[in-house]
C-alpha angles and dihedrals in degrees: 000000000000122000095269094051091045092053091047092049093051095046094046093044089056091051095047092048090061113089104229115158118165105288093027104064097118097105096048091046089053091047095052092043091051093047091053095047092049088053091052094250123144111246132168137179125244114196119228121211090251090069097256130109132240122198135236119200112202134040102252110118095189103028123185088217133032120187109198132191119175122234101207130086135194118273104267122233098191133071124261092020091142095043103100120206132183121217122172092342091308118118117212127198145091111305094011090126100013095076122310092080086062091046089052092051091053093047093047091051091051093046094047092047089052092051092049091053099257112140108216089193090067094054125088089235139084141189113229131196112199126193127215099038094136097054117020111352092230094137096059090039092060091042092051091052093044097046105025091191120193089229133021140186121202112201119229131141105285097143086247092302124133115259097198100158124049127188124241121228134223110192121177142158113236111207109201117195129208140155121271123232140159111287092241093052101053092153089068093060141050110239109225091198091058091050090048090052090052090051091052091049089053097054090103087069089072087077094226092151088074090068114074138150124207093231106024097041127222133329113266137190123211137172110222102175137029122191130179139155144194102102137264097296099041130090100233119241095194135045125173123201127191105221123193126186121191107220123208130195111287095040120111113223096208091050091049090053091051091050092052091048091050093050092046092051090061088064096043091255132143125217123225111189116224101174139348124188128168120229120250136200131198111230113250091235095048112136087230093057092045092050094047091048092051095044093047094049092050091053103035103023093240137080114243117258119242109248137175123238110221096189138058116270136174087266088079093063092050089053096043102036104021099041089232133151102234145184138183119240137152151123125292131013124290088215093092097041121122091020136096087252094062112141144148133209109244093213089062091051089054093044091050090053091052091048090055091049089056092042089059093056119131093251095050094047091046091053091050092046090054093054119115116257116266112263090226104060127204115297090222133019128194118238108256 
């Protein structure tokens, strides 16, 4: 490997070797903070409400651009998850693509800018490293409130394509009620499981097929968990379903909730909301999209494809709490994330770092700084 790939492999291997599931990110936060300080880079901590700290690299307090890559991983269920290995310039290991490959790209960009004489502290841009992305999103929420950047990039594995539209999510527990009876006398009860099955079979009545997006696809409902009780020989009087609806632009979250409540009521069920997030889309003429397109083409020789993001990312918090225009972008493919096969191509980690260096050019940052304010301002602002 050449010197750039070798540096990327060493930096990323160190990150992957640190066990850092959501709730246990302390060691990787310390590691990244120490690496930055030893390199002479400005870094500070931003507390999240869960009692853990995220990091901000760069001195700008009100940046026009924040580039965020989360430090946490899932909790692994297989051996050697944190034993990185490199084969044919591909690094394997937990978090290599989700999201430590992105962290490595940010750090490499900052380090290489420093070596070339570019002072990140003088730029209206920061790199940010949130905790808690995999469980609650509290890290990016506090960063969004603290920074309130005009534009934001959340790193996830997009193969250096532009994730400009992200789904919303309606997640709810559906509590279906019945009447208990002895298992041999089913006619004396009202089986909550049967009613729950009828509810599931009726999900098409929500009319979600009418909501579609040319990139993200159509709105979908799915039941991901079913829980009941009462024992083997008892007709159950309760059944709880976990319902998830993928929302696409054009859908109204409040209306979707009302539709689910109305359908559930027909089956004697109650709805307990877990989460509700609205979809968002980056305008095609956004200065951020134009700058990312240009920077990517200059490094890779191609313009990034427009892709949809079918899952929640930290970009949502920058949109909802920071009032930012946001997109998802990063090295590698998310397809292998959260599995023993997780990996990232080191050349994409290096290319991503170089893209960020070009993205932070004077012209690009000036164009973003000149953009009109967003009409929907931050939901929360810190007291300055």
